N, C-alpha and C positions, 0 to 999 in steps of 0.2 A: 247625155252626155258623161264622160268618165270624170272624177273629180278626183287630181292629184294631191295626196298629202305626205307628209313627213310627219313620223311619230317620234316626238323628243320629251325625255325629261329631265328636270332640274331637282337634283336631291329626292327623287322619288315623285314629284309633283309631276304629274304626265299630263301632256297636250298634244292635240292634233294639230299640225301648222299647214294653213293651206295659202298660197300666193294666190293672190284674187284681184280682179280688176273694180270690183265695186261690192259693197256692204252686203248685199243681196245674195252674193253667190251661195252663200250658206245660211238660211234661215233659222231662227232660235227652233223650231222643231227640228228640222234635220239636225242641228246639233245635238240636241238631246239625244237622236236615233245613233247618231257618230259615237257619243261620248258612252253610249250603253257597254259595260263590260262584259254581256253574255251576249247579246246580238249586233253589236256595233263592233269598232275598234276598239274603245273603251279608252277614257280619260278624264281628269279632270275639267277640261275645258276645249273649246277651239279659237286656235289665235290664227286672225287672219291678217296678212301681210298684204297693205293696200298702198296706192300711191299715196306719198304724203302730203298735209294740208300746208308745211310748213315750207320756206324757199331752202331751209338749212336741213332738213330731216331727208335720210334716205328712203326710209318708207313709213308708214302707219301701222300702228299694231290695233287692233280691235280684238277685246275678249269677249267671249260667249262662254259664261259658265255651263257646267253639266245639266241643270236646271233649265237653261236656257235664258237666264239673266244676265245682264250686262254689267259688268263693275267697272269702275274707272281705272283701276291699274292692275296689274299682276307683275311682280319681281320675278318670280322663277320662270314665267310664261316669256318675260322679256330678255331674259339671258337667253332661252331659247329660241328666240327669234333674231337676237343679235347673233347667234353662232350658225342659224339658216342663212342670215344675210351677209356676214363675213366670208363664208363659204362660197356662196353666190357669186360674190361680186370682189372675192380675193382682198379683203380690207382686214386691218385689224383694229381701226378704231371706226365708229359710225354714230349717227345720232339718230334715233329712232323718236317718231311723232306717236305720243299716246293722249288718251282723254284727261291724263295728269301732266301734261306737257311733253316738250321734247327733252330725251334722257341720253347722257352721253354713255356709251357702252366700250369698252375695252375687252376684245376678246384675246386670251392664250390659249392657241388651238395645240393640239397635240396628241398625244396617248391617252391623257386626261383632261379635256377642254375645261376651261374655266372662263367665266366671265364677270367684269367688275362693271357697276353701274352706277353713276351719280343719280340718286334717287331723288336729289331736291330736297327742302327742308322738312321736316316731320314736325308737325305742331302737336303739343301736348295740352289738352283741356284739363277739365275739373273731375273731381271723383263722384260716381252716383252707386247707390246701394241698391242692388236687386236682389229682392225676396223672390225666390225661386221656388217652386214647386217642391223641392225636397233640400235646398239649399240657400242659403245666403251668402253672398259675395259682394264685394267692394271692387269696383272698376273705375280704372282712369282712362277718360277718353285721349284718343290719339287719333292723327291724319297723315297718312303717308301717301296723299295722293287717292285714299280711300279710306272709309273710317275702321276702326277699331277699339275694342274695348280690352283692357289687360289688367290681369289681375295676378299678383305675386302670392294669394294664398293658395296652399295647398289645395290640390284636386286629384281624385284617383281618374284613369280614364273612364268608368262608370258614372261618375259625377261629371266630366265633362261632355259623355252623351246624353245625359239630361238635362244640364246648365248651359251647354253651347247652344242649343237650339233654342230654348226660351230666351236666352238674352238677345241672340241673334235677331228675333221679331219683337222685341219689347218695345213697348210704346216710347220709352226714353231715347230708341232709336227709329226715326221715323222712316228712314231709308234702310233701314237693316246696318248688321254691322259684322265686322270680323270678331272673334271671340279669342283670346290669347290668354293662356293659362300657363305661367311661369313660374320658376324657380332658379333664384340666384344659387350657383355653386361657387367653390372656391377658384374654379377657371373658366367660367363664363355662364352661359344661362342656359338651361333646359327649358324646352317649349314645346306646347301641344296646342294647336289651332283648330279652331271651328269655323271653316271659311264661309264665308256668305254663301248662299246658293251653290254651296258642293256638301260640305260637312267635314269631318276630320279629315284633314288631307296628310300627306306623309311631309310635307314643307309648306312654308307660306313665306314669299320674300317681304313683301309689304309687312307682314306679320311681325317678321324679325326686327324690321327697320322700328317698327312700333313700339315695340316690347323694350328694345334698348334705348332709345328716347325716353321712355317713361324712367327704365331704370337709373338714367342719366338726371332726368328730373328730381328723383328721389333721392338723389344719393348715392346708390348701390352700384353704379359703375363711374369712372372717368371718362370725359370728352378724350376725342383725338387717340381711342386706342382701338385695335383691331379685335373686337369680341367676337369669340366663339359662341353662336346660338346651335344647339342641339336640338334637331327635331328627329321624328322618328326615321324621316328618309336618308338623313346626313347631316353636317354640319356647315351652317353659313357662317361667313365674316361679317361683321356688320360694324362701322366707322359712325360715330355722331360728331360732327365738328363742332366748332367755336360758335358759329351761328344755327347751328341745327340739322345743319345739312348731312343727309347721310350717305354712304357709300355701302354697297352689298356687293359681296363677291362670293361664288359659289358655283358648283360643277352646272354642265350642260351636256347634254348627251344626244346624240341622232341615234334612234333605235332601230327603227325601219324605214322604208318609204312603200307607197302603195296606190293604187286607185280604187276608188267607189264608183260601183255601177249600178243600176238599179236592181240588179240580181243578185248581188253579194258584193263582196270585198276581194281584191286582187293585191298580195302584198309580197315585198321583196325585201328579205332582210340585209340590214347592213353589215 
């Protein structure tokens, strides 16, 4: 049987979106094959759009990372799923069921579609010092529906490539963690994310939310301010409210659609 998919990207964080009736339509092994950038479609993950488990949700999103692991939440992925559902059902506002709870999405469709998500409360935890193989960094724990370790200590890309995977699987984070390397600038935050189960990605929505929440806790930025977070693939806007609730806004783009057969992939560009 053919598997119909849509290829989407949100600030360069790219995904294979599949409408599915059950969780096992795409196995972890198949997800790894589909995400392969030379022998598959290519992507940072597969997003299954499933029947909602809640009465209020329009659909449920399940995320499978490029390595086959299953994270609790993906902000950029949710923007892509929201655009997919909004066009399918001709809606501008919808609620999507995720493993991190129901998330309200507002879709601004047009030539350059954008999606705003109410991400829920981001919690900020304590500081942990990690002695890496080449460098030592202090990270602040945060949870944006999934775990994060955020540092504002300067790091080059070479350092990120070494420290990121080391911290991701460090015993201090038994379930693994996303790792954020941030720099406060005069007009926002520059951010590079080592994403759990993927590696360095062009963007990470939950990582942007976690980083701004940590920045608020450290007095680096103020609450209720839409702060630009610049990642390699583009800029996201993050607001942290009085109660720690985060709002994430950024682009979502449908790149192309196609079908996967046992003998190969047939695609049609949008």
